[in-house]
C-alpha positions as CSV (number, residue, x, y, z in Angstrom):
1,M,-25.5,-25.8,43.4
2,S,-22.1,-24.9,44.8
3,A,-20.4,-21.7,44.0
4,L,-17.4,-23.5,42.5
5,R,-19.8,-25.5,40.3
6,F,-21.5,-22.5,39.3
7,L,-18.3,-20.6,38.4
8,C,-17.1,-23.6,36.1
9,I,-20.5,-23.5,34.2
10,L,-20.2,-19.7,33.7
11,F,-16.3,-20.1,32.3
12,E,-17.1,-23.4,30.0
13,K,-20.4,-22.0,28.7
14,I,-21.0,-18.0,28.7
15,I,-17.4,-16.8,28.6
16,P,-16.4,-18.4,25.1
17,V,-20.0,-17.4,23.9
18,R,-18.8,-14.0,24.5
19,R,-15.7,-14.4,23.4
20,N,-16.8,-15.6,19.8
21,L,-19.3,-12.7,19.9
22,L,-16.6,-10.5,20.6
23,M,-14.6,-11.5,17.9
24,K,-17.5,-11.3,15.4
25,N,-17.9,-7.9,16.3
26,I,-14.5,-6.8,15.8
27,L,-14.5,-8.7,12.2
28,K,-17.9,-7.1,11.3
29,W,-16.8,-3.5,12.4
30,G,-13.2,-4.0,10.8
31,L,-15.0,-4.6,7.5
32,R,-16.9,-1.6,7.7
33,V,-14.2,0.4,8.4
34,L,-12.0,-1.0,5.9
35,P,-13.1,1.0,2.9
36,F,-12.6,3.9,4.3
37,L,-9.1,3.5,5.1
38,Y,-8.4,1.9,1.5
39,I,-9.9,5.1,0.0
40,A,-7.5,7.4,2.3
41,A,-4.7,5.0,1.0
42,V,-5.7,5.7,-2.4
43,W,-5.9,9.3,-2.2
44,I,-2.5,9.5,-0.4
45,Q,-1.0,7.3,-3.0
46,S,-2.2,9.1,-5.6
47,S,-0.6,12.3,-4.3
48,L,2.7,11.3,-4.3
49,P,5.1,10.3,-7.4
50,S,4.7,6.9,-9.0
51,D,8.2,5.6,-7.8
52,H,8.0,6.7,-4.5
53,F,7.4,3.2,-2.8
54,V,9.0,1.1,-5.3
55,E,10.5,1.3,-8.5
56,L,11.9,-1.8,-10.4
57,P,15.4,-1.8,-12.5
58,D,13.8,-2.5,-15.7
59,S,11.7,0.3,-16.4
60,A,9.5,-1.3,-18.8
61,L,8.7,-4.2,-16.2
62,D,8.0,-1.2,-13.8
63,H,5.8,0.6,-15.8
64,T,3.7,-2.1,-17.2
65,I,3.1,-3.3,-13.8
66,K,2.0,-0.2,-12.3
67,E,-0.5,0.6,-15.1
68,S,-1.9,-3.2,-14.8
69,L,-2.8,-2.2,-11.0
70,H,-5.5,0.1,-12.5
71,L,-7.2,-2.9,-13.2
72,I,-7.4,-4.1,-9.6
73,E,-7.0,-1.0,-7.5
74,F,-10.9,-0.1,-7.7
75,A,-12.0,-3.3,-7.8
76,I,-10.6,-4.1,-4.6
77,L,-12.6,-0.6,-3.4
78,Y,-15.5,-2.6,-4.9
79,V,-15.3,-5.8,-3.2
80,L,-14.4,-3.8,0.4
81,L,-17.9,-1.8,-0.1
82,V,-19.7,-5.0,-0.7
83,L,-18.0,-6.5,1.8
84,A,-18.9,-4.1,4.3
85,F,-22.6,-3.6,3.2
86,L,-22.8,-7.4,3.5
87,T,-22.5,-7.0,7.1
88,R,-25.5,-5.2,7.7
89,Q,-28.8,-6.5,9.1
90,R,-30.7,-5.3,5.8
91,A,-30.6,-7.4,2.8
92,F,-27.8,-6.6,0.1
93,T,-30.0,-5.9,-3.0
94,T,-28.9,-6.0,-6.6
95,G,-29.6,-2.0,-6.3
96,L,-27.3,-1.9,-3.5
97,N,-24.7,-4.2,-5.3
98,L,-25.1,-1.5,-8.4
99,A,-24.3,1.5,-6.2
100,C,-21.5,-0.1,-4.7
101,A,-20.0,-0.3,-8.5
102,L,-20.8,3.0,-9.1
103,F,-19.3,4.5,-6.3
104,A,-15.8,2.7,-6.9
105,G,-16.2,4.1,-10.4
106,L,-17.1,7.6,-9.4
107,Y,-13.9,7.5,-7.0
108,G,-11.9,6.2,-9.9
109,I,-12.6,9.4,-11.9
110,S,-12.1,11.7,-8.9
111,D,-8.8,9.9,-8.3
112,E,-7.9,10.6,-11.9
113,I,-9.2,14.3,-11.6
114,H,-7.0,14.3,-8.4
115,Q,-3.9,13.2,-9.9
116,S,-4.0,15.8,-12.9
117,F,-3.2,18.5,-10.4
118,Y,0.4,16.9,-9.6
119,P,3.1,17.6,-11.7
120,Y,4.6,14.3,-11.6
121,R,1.1,12.5,-11.9
122,S,-0.9,12.2,-14.9
123,A,-4.5,11.4,-15.5
124,S,-5.7,9.6,-18.4
125,L,-9.0,8.1,-20.2
126,F,-7.2,4.9,-20.8
127,D,-6.8,4.7,-17.1
128,L,-10.3,4.9,-16.0
129,V,-11.1,2.2,-18.7
130,K,-8.9,0.3,-16.7
131,D,-10.3,1.0,-13.5
132,F,-14.2,0.2,-15.0
133,T,-12.7,-3.1,-16.4
134,G,-11.4,-4.1,-13.0
135,I,-14.8,-3.3,-11.4
136,A,-16.9,-4.5,-14.2
137,V,-15.4,-8.2,-13.9
138,S,-15.6,-8.1,-9.9
139,Y,-19.2,-7.1,-10.2
140,Y,-19.9,-9.6,-12.6
141,F,-18.6,-12.5,-10.1
142,I,-20.3,-10.9,-7.4
143,R,-23.4,-10.6,-9.0
144,G,-23.4,-14.0,-10.2
145,A,-22.3,-15.5,-6.8
146,L,-24.9,-13.3,-4.6
147,F,-27.9,-13.2,-7.1
148,S,-27.7,-16.0,-9.9
149,G,-26.7,-18.9,-8.0
150,K,-23.1,-18.9,-9.8
151,F,-19.6,-19.0,-8.6
152,A,-20.7,-21.4,-5.2
153,R,-17.4,-21.2,-3.7
154,L,-17.4,-17.4,-4.0
155,G,-21.4,-17.3,-2.7
156,K,-20.6,-19.4,0.1
157,G,-17.5,-17.1,1.3
158,L,-19.7,-13.8,0.7
159,G,-22.6,-15.8,2.5
160,R,-20.3,-16.2,5.7
161,V,-19.7,-12.6,5.8
162,K,-23.4,-12.1,5.5
163,S,-24.0,-14.1,8.5
164,L,-21.8,-11.4,10.6
165,G,-24.7,-9.0,10.2
166,Q,-27.2,-11.3,11.6
């Protein structure tokens, strides 16, 4: 076999495989780091006045939108934690799923406590109820997709993430 033919085979077969492996590892580690970045972003955002980034001209609409964000803020954290744990080689169990939901909920509690120390922020039990509601809805769908065979499209997407860990 000539050296030129050997190099052609190398570039056609081996290099794309390594490039795909590199992209897979970047995605896997990106999903693992994302929950930590999100936690930091939530903590920083909670330290700022509610109108620091955006204030809509209609104050009632502005208040409604910002209050409704509590429904998804910690649900996003829960989903990011699930995605991070799915990239491991070990099995993702129902107990680990519950632990992700509990961590997101406890972080919601700590965020409300954190906000109570700032004069331009407030902590409320109603905000916690909204946080836990968002987590519970997300938990229902993810648990159904991963462990009960429901929500096939969601399960397929989560399965793709799970394949990153193998």
